[in-house]
N, C-alpha and C positions, 0 to 999 in steps of 0.2 A: 260549704261543701265538706263532705267527709269521704275518705278513701282509705282502704287498708294500706295501700302502697302508692306512692307518687314516684314516677320516673321522669327525670329531667333529661330530655333528648329523645327525639323521634327518628333517629337514624336507624341503621340496621341493627345496632346493638340494643338500643332502647326498645325497639319493636320486638326483638327476640326475647328480651327480659320480660316485657309486658305479657307476651304469650305464655311464658312458663309460669309467671306469678298468677295469672288469671286461671291457669290450669290447676294451680294449687288450691283454688277455692277463694282467693283473695279478690276484693274489688281493687281495680287498678286505674289510675289516671296518669296519662302521659302528657307532659308539657313540652312545647317546642316553640321557639321564637320564629321559626320559618313558617311559610304558608303551606308546606306540604311535607309528607313523610319522606325521609331519605334525601332531603334537599341540601344537606351540608356535605360533610366529608364523604358520605356514602356514595353520592352521585359522581364523585371524582375518582373512585376506586378503579383500579385495573382488574380487580376481582379474580386474581390468579390463584389457583389452588395448587400449592406446592407443599412438600413435606420436609424439606431440609431445614431443621432447627437444631440448636445446640444442646437441647435438653430432652430427656425422655418424655416429659409432660408435653413439651411443644410438638414433638413428632406424633405422639399418641393423639393429641387434640386435633391436629390437622388430618390425620388418617381417619379418625372417627367422623370428622366433619364432612369428609368426602362422601361418605355413605348417606349422610343427611341430604346433601345437595342432590345426589343421584336419586333419592327417594323423596323429593321435595313435596309432592302431594301428600305422602304419608306423614311427613314431618309437620306440615302445616295443617293437615286435615281439610284442605281445600279441594274442591272438585277441579278437574282439568278445565272446565268451562270458566273458572275464575280468572284465567289468563295468568299462567305461572311462568316464572323465570325457569331457565333450564341449565343443566350442567353440560358443558361441552368438553368432552374428554379428548385432549390433543396429545398428551405426553409432554414432558419437559426435559430438556437437556441442560443440566447444571454443569457448566464448563469448569474445569479444574482451576483452582486458585489457591495460593499458599495460605492465605488467612482462613480458608475454610476447607482444609484437606479432607479427603475421603474418610480417613480414620476418625474424624470428628463426628460424622453423622451416619456412616454406614452401619456401625455396630448398633445404633439406635433403630435403624431400619430393620435390621435382623431381629431385634427384640420385639418390635411392634408388629412386624410382618408386612412391611411395605415392599412390594416387588420392585426390582431395579435391574438395570444392565450396566456393566462397566465397559465403557468404550475407550479404546486408544485413539490416537490421532487418525489412523487409517479408517477405523470404523466410523469416527465422527464425520470424516469427509464423505464416506459412502452414504451415510444417513442424511446428511445435510449438504447436498451439492452446492458448490460455490463458497463454502466456508473457508476462512483462513484459520489454520490451527496454530498460528504463532502465539507464543507467550509474550505479553506486553506489560505485565505488572511492573509497577503500579500504574493506574490510569493517569493520563496526562491531559492538560488543557490543549485545545487545538492549536494555540499559538506557540506551543512548545515544539521546537524542531524534532525532539525525540518522539513525538506522537507518531510520525510517519517512518521512524527508523525500522528497518527490517528485523525480524527475529530469527535466531538460529535454533531456538528451542520450541518444542511443540507441546500442545496440551490435548487431553482427551476430555471425557465428560462422563457423568453418571446420568443415565436416562431412567426416568420413572414414568412408565406407560400410563398410569392412572391419573397423572396430573392433568390440569386443564384450566378452565375458567368458567365463571358464571356469566350467562349471556347478558343480563341486565341487572346491575347491582341496585339501582334505585327501585326497580320492580321487585327485587327480592325483599327489600324493606317494606314495600307496600303490601306484598303477600303476607308477611309476618304481622303487619298491623291489621290487615283485613281479618286474619285468623283470630287475632286477639279481640278485635271489636265484635266478631260474631259470638265470642264467649263472654262479652259484657264489658270489655275494657273501653275507656273513654279517652279520646285524643283531643286535647285542647291546643290548637295551633295558633300561630301569630300571637302567642303569649310568652312573656318572659318572667322568670322567677327573680324577685327583687329581695326576698328575705327567706332564710331558713330559720324557723322558730324552734325554741327548745324550752323544756320545763322539767323539773324534777330529774335532771341529769340525762335526759334523752331528747331526741327530736320529737317535735309535736306538730309540725306542719310547715307549709310554705305560703308566702304571699306572692301574688302576681302583679304585674304592672297595671292591670285594669282594676285593682283593688280587691280581687277575689282572694279569699283565704280558704285553703284546703287543709283541714285537720287530718293528720295521719301519724301513724307510729313508725312508718318505714319510708325513707327517701333513698332513691338510687340515683347517683350522679352518673349519667351516661351522655354527658353534654359535649363530648368530643373536644374540639379546640377551646371551647368555653368552660371546660371542666375545672380549670384552675380558679376561675371566678366563682363558680358555685361552691368550691371547697372553701374559698375565703368567706363567702356568706355563711357557711356552716361553721366556720372557725376550726377547721380540721387541717392537718398536714404537718403539724410539728413533729410527729413521731415517724414520718415517712423517711425511709432511707434512700428512696429514689423520688425524683421530682418530675413534673410534667411541664411541657412548654409547647405552644403552638408553632408550627413550621409550615411555610408555604412550599408547595410542590407543584410541578408541572408534569403532565403525561401527554405525549405527543402522538399524532397520527400521521402516517405516511401511506401512500398507495402501495398495493401489492403488485409486483411484476407478474405478468401472465407468462404462461409457458411452463414446461416440466420443471425446469430448475427453480423458477420463481415460486411455484406452488410448493415444491418440496422444502424450500427455505422457510416459508411462512406458515406451514400447516402445523407447527408445534411451537410451544413456548421455549424460549431460550433465556437462561440466566447467565450473564457474562460479567461477573465481578472483576475479572481480569482487565476488561476495558471500561467497566463502570456503567453498564446499562442492562436492561432486560427488555424482552419484547414478547408479545403474544399476538396471534392472529385475531383480527376483529371480526365480529359477526357481520356478515354482509360484505366482507372484503376489506382489505387494508390491514395495517399493522399498528398496534399500539406500542410505544417505546417510552420507558421510564428510566430513571436513574437509580443507582445503588449507593448514592451519597459518597462518592469517592472523595478522598481528602483534598484533591486538587480543586474541587468545586466548593465554594463557601456555602454553608447551610443558610437558608433564608428564614431565620427566626423572626417572629413577629410579636409585637406587643398587643395589638388589637386585631383579632380575627375579622372584625367587621370592616376594617379599613384596607384589607388586602386587595391589590389590583388583580382583576380576574382575567385579564388578557394574557395569552402566552407571549413569552419574550423571544425575540429572534436569537439571542445568544444561547439561551437554554435549549431551544429547539435544534439549533445547528450542532451544539455539543452532543446531545443525545443521539440525534439522527446520524451524525457523521461517525460516531463511535460504532453504531450498529452497522453502517455501511462499510466501515473499515474491516469489520469481521465478515460481513456477508455481501459478496459481490453483486448479488441480485437485487439489492436495495439501492434506491436513489434518494437523494435529499432534495425535496422540492424547494422552490424559491420562497414560497409563502408558508409561514408556520401555521400549523393547525394543532389543536389539542384542547385540554381542559386544565383548569387550575383548581387546586384544592388546598385546604389547610388541615394538616394532620395534628393529632395530639400525641406528642412524642415523649417517652420517658428517657432517662439518662442512658439506659442500657437496651432500649428498643424492645423491651419485654413489657407487656401490659400489666396493669394492676387490677385484679379482680378480688375484692376484699371488703371486709368490714372496716370501720374506723374507730377511733377512740371516743366518738360521739355515738352512744347506743342508738340503734335504729337507722343510722346513716351509713350507706354502703356506696362503693365506687366500682365502676367498670370504665376505666380511663387509661390513657396512654396506649391506645390501640394502634398508633402509628399508621403506616400504610399496609401493614402486614397481617392484620387480624381480621379483615373482612371474611377471609376464608373460614374462620372459626366462629362466625356469628351464630350458626345454629346451636353450638354448644355453650356460648357465653350466657344465653338465657338459662340453661340448665346449671351452669356454674354458679350464677348468682342465686338461683332458687335454692341450690344445695347449701350455699354459705348462709343465706338468710334463714332457712329452716333450721340449720345446725345452730346458729347463734341465737335465734329467737326462742329456741327450745332450751336454752340455758348453757350450751357448750361455749367454751372459749376457743374460738377459731385460731387465735395466736398460739396457744399452748397445745391444743388438740385440733389440728387442722382438719377441715372437712375433705372428704374424698368423693370424687364424682365417678360413678360407675357408667361406663360407656355402653349404651344399649346394643349397638351393632357389633363392635369388636370385642366387648367384654373387658376391656382394659380398665384398670383403676387409675384415675388421674389424680395425682397429688396436687391439690389446689394451693398448697403452700408455695408452689413455684411462682405464683402470681401475687405473693404477699407484698403489701406496702412496706414491710420491714425486712425484706429479703436482702441478702448481699447482692451487690450489683453483678450482673452477668456480663463480664468483660469479653466473653467469646462471641457474644451476639452482636453482629456489626450491621447496622443499617437495615433498611426494609428488604434488601436483596431483590425482591420482586413482589408486587401486588400486596 
């Protein structure tokens, strides 16, 4: 077989990249070991759309992505009859916390043009009835007596009315794949890459576990938690200043309380780094609750993504649900845990890597953690821009490519996502979604 480009990974990132590369006139083949599109990390995403990042490029990317989700039919080129995922605009309250002060991200909001409201404790109480506005930083384990200690200090929040979530993350990946296939892309599922071949100093193809060889001059690693393995097959990574590692995560579901107070509590997204959780309303009722990786909770690093236990654990469920209930009196913690388990591909500084590598023709879209689903519509454009820039003879390391955002008009410096960047120590955890 021959393909102009081979993408490893058929999650939302791989499907987005496939769509943009096939739009560029290339033949594209996507390989994934799963039996369906978006069956890996994508299906476990909370799919929250937020804008609070610590870099200008991060805020500009999220803000531009919001318009793509709102105009999903236009972005994919699919008719409404194709069954499209939808953007649910709920707004998000980002509660005050010392490690992410307002002066870290509000100037970036002003530069990018993100609308927001600053709430004090009284405004927060008025907008979210039943909320406890106490400051409890740092987050604590439930067994710690200090977890239940009262607070004499109060916090407010920054509210972004345009935030929200995508109704069905797996369907979003399927929409992108459908759009790519309609333009000629080929998806080979239940196949695994066993070798990345090279010759004359650049990538020449991939071998699959069924013996298939695909000759190509471009390979894009978008393999999520398996990306480290693919990099090893390609022999790249020695010049990376940030590394990637798979991590197990749980997102939990609790029922929504009925009544005026209950609906007011759960009809917007809440990011509460002060207590160590985030939540968003679920389509069809209920609330999704995830963690913000507080230091009191050990991170669940894994060596083999294929061996991860897929059942939610009682301890993690009780920790996250109880933290949310500590803040919101209208939430209750059920006796039986419910939720989903995913494995994320995490970098040292929680910022993704969208870049070329020192193997010509081999590119990466990795380290997307749990926070990059929201940016999936742009990731395809980012990789297309980097690939076009590099394959046309430019040195992306010395002369970084710039992505021009079609809706907002912002120029997004793609060097922010370089494999050789200084670590972004101000970026802490997934925060939400």
